[in-house]
C-alpha positions in Angstrom: 150.4 -140.3 121.9 150.0 -140.7 118.2 147.3 -143.0 116.9 143.6 -143.4 116.3 141.0 -143.5 119.1 140.5 -147.2 118.5 144.3 -147.9 118.9 144.5 -146.0 122.2 141.4 -147.6 123.7 142.0 -151.2 122.5 143.6 -153.8 124.7 147.2 -153.2 125.1 149.7 -155.5 123.4 152.5 -156.5 125.7 156.0 -157.5 124.8 155.2 -161.0 126.0 152.2 -161.1 123.7 154.3 -160.1 120.7 157.0 -162.6 121.6 154.4 -165.4 121.9 152.8 -164.4 118.6 156.2 -164.3 116.9 157.1 -167.7 118.2 153.7 -169.0 117.0 154.2 -167.5 113.5 157.7 -168.9 113.3 156.4 -172.4 113.9 153.0 -172.2 112.2 152.4 -169.3 109.9 155.3 -168.2 107.9 153.2 -165.7 105.8 152.2 -163.9 109.0 155.8 -163.8 110.2 157.0 -162.4 106.9 154.2 -159.8 106.7 155.1 -158.6 110.2 158.8 -158.5 109.4 158.2 -156.6 106.2 156.1 -154.0 107.9 158.5 -153.5 110.8 161.6 -153.3 108.6 160.2 -151.1 105.9 159.6 -148.2 108.3 161.4 -146.7 111.2 158.1 -145.4 112.6 157.2 -146.6 116.1 153.5 -146.4 115.1 154.1 -148.8 112.2 155.8 -151.2 114.6 153.0 -151.0 117.0 150.4 -151.6 114.3 152.3 -154.6 112.9 152.7 -156.0 116.4 149.0 -155.6 117.1 148.0 -157.2 113.8 150.2 -160.2 114.5 149.0 -160.6 118.1 145.4 -160.4 116.9 146.0 -163.2 114.3 147.7 -165.3 117.0 144.8 -164.8 119.5 142.2 -165.6 116.8 144.0 -168.8 115.9 144.4 -169.8 119.5 140.7 -169.2 120.0 140.0 -171.6 117.1 141.8 -174.3 118.9 145.1 -173.7 117.1 143.9 -174.6 113.6 146.0 -173.0 110.9 144.3 -171.3 107.9 147.3 -172.0 105.8 149.5 -175.0 105.6 152.8 -175.0 107.3 155.7 -173.9 105.1 
C-alpha cells in the first residue's frame, strides 16, 4: 500500500461516505466539488483520488458536525 503512515492509520473513507460528501458538495459547496473534481481529473493516480476523496469527506463531516452551516454562500 502506498501512502503515509497517517493515511493508512486514519479512519477509512468508504464509497458511501464519498457519495454522500459529493451529494452534499453538489447541493451546498460548489467550490469543494470543483476542487475535488479538479484533483481527481488532473491525475490518473489512485493515491491522488483517495486523497481528494478523503479531503472532501473530511470537509463534509466537519460541516455536518457544525450543524450543516456552510462557510461559503451557495452558488
